[in-house]
C-alpha positions as a Markdown table, in Angstrom:
| # | Residue | x | y | z |
|---|---|---|---|---|
| 1 | Unk | 1.3 | 11.7 | -8.0 |
| 2 | Unk | 2.0 | 14.9 | -6.1 |
| 3 | Unk | 4.1 | 14.9 | -2.9 |
| 4 | Unk | 5.4 | 11.4 | -3.3 |
| 5 | Unk | 7.2 | 9.6 | -0.6 |
| 6 | Unk | 8.7 | 6.1 | -0.3 |
| 7 | Unk | 7.4 | 3.2 | 1.6 |
| 8 | Unk | 10.2 | 0.7 | 2.5 |
| 9 | Unk | 9.5 | -2.9 | 3.1 |
| 10 | Unk | 11.6 | -6.0 | 3.6 |
| 11 | Unk | 10.1 | -9.2 | 2.3 |
| 12 | Unk | 11.8 | -12.6 | 1.8 |
| 13 | Unk | 15.1 | -10.9 | 2.7 |
| 14 | Unk | 14.8 | -8.3 | 0.0 |
| 15 | Unk | 14.6 | -4.6 | 0.7 |
| 16 | Unk | 12.0 | -2.9 | -1.5 |
| 17 | Unk | 10.7 | 0.6 | -1.8 |
| 18 | Unk | 7.4 | 1.8 | -3.3 |
| 19 | Unk | 6.3 | 5.3 | -4.3 |
| 20 | Unk | 3.2 | 6.5 | -2.5 |
| 21 | Unk | 1.1 | 9.6 | -2.0 |
| 22 | Unk | -1.8 | 10.7 | 0.2 |
| 23 | Unk | -5.2 | 11.1 | -1.4 |
| 24 | Unk | -8.2 | 12.8 | 0.2 |
| 25 | Unk | -11.4 | 11.0 | -0.6 |
| 26 | Unk | -14.4 | 12.5 | 1.2 |
| 27 | Unk | -13.9 | 12.0 | 5.0 |
| 28 | Unk | -11.3 | 9.3 | 4.5 |
| 29 | Unk | -7.6 | 9.8 | 3.7 |
| 30 | Unk | -6.2 | 7.0 | 1.5 |
| 31 | Unk | -2.7 | 6.2 | 0.6 |
| 32 | Unk | -2.0 | 5.4 | -3.1 |
| 33 | Unk | 0.9 | 3.1 | -3.5 |
| 34 | Unk | 2.4 | 2.3 | -6.8 |
| 35 | Unk | 3.3 | -1.5 | -6.8 |
| 36 | Unk | 4.9 | -2.9 | -9.9 |
| 37 | Unk | 2.8 | -0.6 | -12.2 |
| 38 | Unk | -0.5 | -1.1 | -10.3 |
| 39 | Unk | -1.9 | 1.6 | -8.0 |
| 40 | Unk | -3.1 | 0.0 | -4.8 |
| 41 | Unk | -5.1 | 2.2 | -2.3 |
| 42 | Unk | -4.8 | 1.7 | 1.4 |
| 43 | Unk | -7.5 | 3.0 | 3.8 |
| 44 | Unk | -8.0 | 2.7 | 7.5 |
| 45 | Unk | -10.6 | 0.2 | 8.8 |
| 46 | Unk | -12.7 | 0.6 | 11.8 |
| 47 | Unk | -9.8 | -0.3 | 14.1 |
| 48 | Unk | -7.4 | 2.1 | 12.5 |
| 49 | Unk | -5.4 | -0.6 | 10.7 |
| 50 | Unk | -4.8 | -0.2 | 7.0 |
| 51 | Unk | -6.3 | -2.5 | 4.4 |
| 52 | Unk | -5.4 | -2.7 | 0.7 |
| 53 | Unk | -8.1 | -2.1 | -1.9 |
| 54 | Unk | -7.2 | -4.2 | -4.9 |
| 55 | Unk | -9.2 | -6.3 | -7.3 |
| 56 | Unk | -8.6 | -10.0 | -7.8 |
| 57 | Unk | -7.9 | -9.2 | -11.5 |
| 58 | Unk | -5.0 | -7.0 | -10.5 |
| 59 | Unk | -3.7 | -9.6 | -8.1 |
| 60 | Unk | -3.9 | -12.2 | -10.9 |
| 61 | Unk | -2.3 | -9.9 | -13.6 |
| 62 | Unk | 0.8 | -9.1 | -11.6 |
| 63 | Unk | 2.5 | -12.1 | -10.0 |
| 64 | Unk | 4.9 | -10.0 | -8.0 |
| 65 | Unk | 1.9 | -8.6 | -6.0 |
| 66 | Unk | 0.8 | -11.0 | -3.4 |
| 67 | Unk | -1.0 | -10.9 | -0.1 |
| 68 | Unk | 2.2 | -11.1 | 2.0 |
| 69 | Unk | 3.6 | -8.0 | 0.2 |
| 70 | Unk | 0.3 | -6.1 | 0.7 |
| 71 | Unk | 0.4 | -6.9 | 4.4 |
| 72 | Unk | 4.0 | -5.8 | 4.8 |
| 73 | Unk | 3.2 | -2.4 | 3.1 |
| 74 | Unk | 0.2 | -2.0 | 5.5 |
| 75 | Unk | 2.4 | -2.7 | 8.5 |
| 76 | Unk | 4.9 | 0.0 | 7.4 |
| 77 | Unk | 2.1 | 2.5 | 6.9 |
| 78 | Unk | 0.7 | 1.6 | 10.4 |
| 79 | Unk | 4.1 | 1.9 | 12.0 |
| 80 | Unk | 4.5 | 5.5 | 10.7 |
| 81 | Unk | 1.1 | 6.6 | 11.9 |
| 82 | Unk | 1.6 | 5.5 | 15.5 |
């Protein structure tokens, strides 16, 4: 990924950091976040909040990736944008 930056999150008392980059996709700018070997794309919804785009298969294959972690990453992205 070009122009990588780090997204720090704190979850269950642990401080974690994930590599990310901005990806232009048509009229939407997505953020690609590398989470434990999986690339998860975040895109803004109609209200400007970020949602994770990840398949159920990816969620099931990597037990360290869970909904709580995905939400915390989205919160960090939103806090930087405001």
